[in-house]
N, C-alpha and C positions, 0 to 999 in steps of 0.2 A: 525498581531502580535504586541504585546506591544513593544514600542520602548525601554523601559528600565524596568528592574525588580529590585525592591528594597527590600532587606531583612533586616528587623529590628531586631536587637539582643541587647536588652537593649539600651546602649548608642552607640553601634556600628552599623553603616549602611554600607552594602556592595552593591555597585551599579554595575550591570553587563549590558553592552551594548548588546542588543539582536542581533546585527549584527556583533559582534566581538567574534570570536570563542575562542580566548585566554581568554578574559574577562569572558566568560561563563564557561569555564573549571575552571578558578580560583574560580568563584563563586560557582560552583558545589562542588569543593573540600573543600572550606571553609564551605559551608553549611553542607556537610556530616560530617566533623570533629565535628562541633557543634552538629549535630544530634546524633552522636555516644555518645558524652558526656551527652547530655540531656536524651537519651534513657537509658544509663547506670544508671543515677540517678533514672529514673522511675523504672527500674528493681530492684534497691536496695530497693525502697519503697514497691514494690510488695513482695519481699522476706521478708521484715520486717513486712508484713501484715498490712500496712496502705496505704491509697489511697491519694497520693499527687496530688491534682487537678492542682496546678500550674505547676508541672513537666509534667503532661499529656497534658495540654494545650500548653506548650512550645514545646513538641515533635510534636504535631499535626501541630502547626504553621510552624515549621522548615520543617517538612515533606511536607507540601503544597508548601512552597517556593522551596524546593529541587526538587519536582516533576515538578514545573513550569520551573525551570532552565533546567532540563534535556529535557523537551519537546521542549523548545526554541532552545536548542542545536541541537536536532535531526532535527527539522524543518530547522535550518540553514544549516545543512549538506545536506538536500534535496534540498534546494534552490541553494547551491553551485554546486551540481551535475547537476542541471537543468540550470546552467549558468545564473541565474537571478541576482546574485550579481556581479556588475562590468561589466556586459554585455558580449557578445560573442567576442568582439573585431572586429567584421565584420562591414564594412561600407556599408550602403545600396546603391545599384547601382541606376543610373538614371532611368533605366527601372523599378526597384522595386518601386522607389519613385513615378513614373508616375502611376504605377498600384495601389498603395495605394491611390493616389489621386482620381483615377477613382472609386475605391471601396468606398471611403468616400462619394463621390458625389452620388453614387447609394444608399448607406445606408441612406442618409438624404432625397433624393428626389425621388429615384426610377427611372427607365428608361423604355421606351416603348420597346416592343420586337424588333421593327425595329431598334431602336437605339443600342440595344445590339448586334443584328446580324451585324450591320454596324461596330461596334467596334471590333467584332470578326474577321470580314473580313479584316479590316485594320491592325489588329495586336495590336490594342490598349489594348485589353483584351485577355489574353491567354485562350485557350480552352483545356488545359491539364486536366488530370484526376482529379487533386486536385483544379483546378481553372477554372471557367467557368459557364455556365448556364445549369441547369438540365432540364428534360423534362417538368417540371411544370413552368418553367420560374424562378426558384429559382437561387440564386447566391452563389457559394462556397466561403468560407472565403479565403483571400489571404494567402500565405504560412507563412508569418511572424506572422500573427494573429493566425493561426492554431497552430503554435508552442508555442505561448504565452499561449493559453488555455491548451495545453498539459502540459506545465511546471507547471501551477497552479494545475493540477491534481496530479502531482508528489509531490507537497508540501502538499496537504491535504490527498490524497488517499495513505495510507501507504503501501498497498500491491504493488503498482507500484514501490516503492523504493526498494523492496526486491525480488519480483518475476521477472522472465524473461518476455520479451515482444517480440511479433513478428507481423509484418504487414502481412495481407493476402489479396488476390485479389478476392477470390471466396466468395460464400455465406456462407461458413462454413469451417471447417478444420477437416480432419481425419488423424490419425497417425497409422502406422503399428508397432506392437510390435513383436519382435522375442521371441517366447515362447520356443525356443530350442527344445529338444525332440529327437535329433539324438542319436542313440545307435551304439555300436560297439562290437566286440568280438575278442577273441584270437583264432587263428586257426593253425593247422599244415600245413606243406608244401603242402600236397595233399588233405587236408580236404575240404569239401564243404563250399561254401560261401553263406549262405542264405541271403535274403534281410534283411536289418536292418531298424529301424524306421527312418522316415524323420522328420526334424525339421518343426515346423509350425509357421505361422504368424497369429496374431489376430489384428483386426481393432477396433479403438476407435474413436468415433465422439464427438468433444467438443461442449459445449453448447454456443449458441450465442443469443444476444438480441439487441434491439435498445433502446438507452437511449435518452431522449429528454428534452428540456427546451423550454419555450415559453415566454420570457420576452417581455415587451411592454414599449413604451415611447410615449409621445404626439408628434404630428407633430411639434408643436411649439418648443419643446425642441430639436428636431433634426435639426431644422433650425438655432439654435444658433451656430455660428461658433466656439465658445469657448468650446463647449461640447466635452469632450474626449470620443468619442463613443466607441473606442476599450476597454478602461478601464471599461467603463460601462457594455458593453455586456460581457466582460471577467469575471467580478465579478458575474454577474447573472448566467452565464453558469457554472462557477466554483462551486458555491454553490450547484446547482441542480445535476450536473454531479458527483462531488466529493462524495456527500452523497450517491447517488444511486450506484455508482460504488464501493465505499468502502464497503458498506453493501453486495453487490452481491459477491464480491471477497472473502468475509469471510464466509457468511452464505446463499448465493443464492441457490435456489432449482433447478436451471437449466431449469426452465420453462420460456421461453422468456427472459432469463437472463443468465449470467455465472453461473456455478456451483461452490459454495464456497469451500474454503479450509477446513472448518470444516465438510463438508458433506460427507467425505470419510471414515467414521467409518465402522468397520466390520458389525455392525447391519444394518446400512443404505444401504450398498452395498449388503448385503445378501437379503434384502427385494426387491431389483430390479430384473427385468427379467435378465436372464443370458446374453442376448445380450447387455444390458445397463451397465453392470458392467465393472469396469476398468480391462483390461487384466492382470495387474500385482497385482491386489488385493487391499485391503484397506490400509490405513495408520495404522501401528501397534501402539497399545496403551499400555502404562505402567501406573499402578495405582500409586498414590502418596504415598501409604502406611500409610496414616493417614485418619481417618474418618472426613469428612467435613473440611479438611485442608491440609496443606503441612508442611514439615520440611526440614532442610538442606539436609538430605539424599535423599529426593524426587528428587532434581535436579541433584545430583551425579548419582543416579541410572538411571535417564532418559537419561543423556548424554552417559552412558556406554551401554545403550540399542541399540544405533546406532552402526553398525559395523565400525571398524576403517577405512576401505577403503571408506566408505561413509561420513566420518565426516569432510572431507576437506571443509572449508568455512562454517561450521555449527555454528549456534547461537541459543540462546533462544528467544522465542517470547511469550509475555504475555501482559495482559491488564494493564492499569495504576494502578488498585486496587491491582493486584497481585504484581506489582513492589513495591508498598508500603509495602506489607507483606514481600517481600524478603529483603528489606533494613534493617529490624529489626533482621534478622536471623544471628546467629553465629555458627561457627563450634565447634567441641569438644574441641578445644583449646581456645575458647572465641574470635575468630577473625571473623569479619563480612565477609560474603561470597560475598556481593555486593561491588564493587570498582568503584569509579568515574573514568571518562576518564583521562588518563595520559597525553595525548597530543592532539593537534588539529587533527581532522579528525577521531578520534577513538571513539567507543561507550563505554558505561559502561560495566563492566565485572561481571560475576557470575562464581565463580570457574574457573577463567581464560578464560572463553568463553564470547563472546559478547552477550549482551541482548538488545532487542529492544521492544519498546511499539508497540502493534498492537491492535488497537481499534476493538472491536467485539469478541475478545477472552473472554471466560467466566470467572466468578469470581472463586476464590479458596476456597470458604467457603461452597460449596454444593456438596455432593456426586453425581457423574455422570457427572459433568461439565468437559469440556476440558479447563483447566486453563492455560496450558503452552504447547508449542511445541518446539522441538529441532531438528535442521537439517539445510540443505542447501536449503533455500527457492527458489533460482534461479533454482535449479534442480528439485524441487518438484512441483512448480505451474507455469503455463504459461498463459499470457494474450495475446489475439489476437485483434488487431485493424483492422477492416474491411476497413475503409477509414477515412479521416479527418473529421473535423466538417463541416457540411453542413447547410446553412442558407436559409430559404425561407421568403422573405419579404412580409408581408400581411398588406396593408394599408386600407383594405375594411371591414373586418369582425367586427371590434370593434372601429369604428371612435369615437372620434378623435385620438385614439391610433393607433400606428403602431406596429404590433407584428412581432417578429422575431423567427419563428419556427426553432429551432436549434436541429439537430440530430447527433447522432454518433452510429455506429454499433460496438459492442465490444463483445468478447467472453472470456472464461476462464475456466480452469479446471486443474485437476491433471495430471502432466506430468510424474512423476516417484515417487511412494510412498516409494521406497527403501531408499530415502535420508532424511526421516523425521520420527519422532516419536511424538505421542500425550502423554500428561500426563493427565490421567483421575482421578479426585478426588475420593478417596475411600481407605479403609484399605486393 
């Protein structure tokens, strides 16, 4: 992330520290106030039927700056929730320090199987489920490193910030849904009591897959005692895992990967075999009411499409491009419907409801696209982590490079469609 963001406005420069939430909020509010003024000037020019190129360029520049500030602010909130800023406050124990030292030694030089077994026997290296040697002689990352990689995923993979997560110990995960169906009836004192219908249960299996990365380094670079091997491998795995996971959680087809959030439309669910459909049905969709676009009423109607009892914790989710469209919109009284965060820890608001950027959501300028969603994402979508990050050290296949085959099993899918609504573009 860029250390500082500078917004140039004529002779005025506003500098917002990307690690200071208050400074970012102040920058967002300042930028949005200038954006409103510049956008109003642009709209006046449109009404007067002349094209003011300077005003248009000014609006675009401020919009880009504003979008960057909002993105930095949301990323900062994710980092804070992952306890990356300021640390966790925990002091590493002598045992953990010794384990980390052993792992670093193995990472750089490798160990013979006999050495590993000896270390396991002596207690020098733990053989717990998340730390130890697998059947192929691979080595699991120590707990502290595994948590570091997961935190990086939280920073980049936006669905992990909003959906609920659950660790699993089996090869997959199935859930039973109560389909109700019990019936009853009124009877007289001596009337017959015939059998009534019994409620039923339906099973749903969530999609899993294995995600991998295979970064490499030369043996000479690993022998350098100054090399920060954890930071190096974390950055490599972060890029591969974050991109792959982020895409799968939004649009994955469920084949050897999680089934994405946008894959539960009525059309796609109907096309599946009955046994593969979600027991509670698809996510209900509401049209925007505008051909190839949206208007302020689109977002009001979408919010009220969700039943009141399901709206607790609900928020809007849209792509960055749709955010840019929303920021220019006004209600019938000429007030902007988008509002900057009012205080630290709070998101921007649309019609009084939180709104978040979600990469992978579709644009709002084409009929049929799902440009926005509204609901409680934690109740709607669930991510399943099969185990921690596993690493297999391979110094033989591609000499003089040492490869680190890194894998993680993960699943995901629709938990409950009743807490979410899509907005599909169309009149």
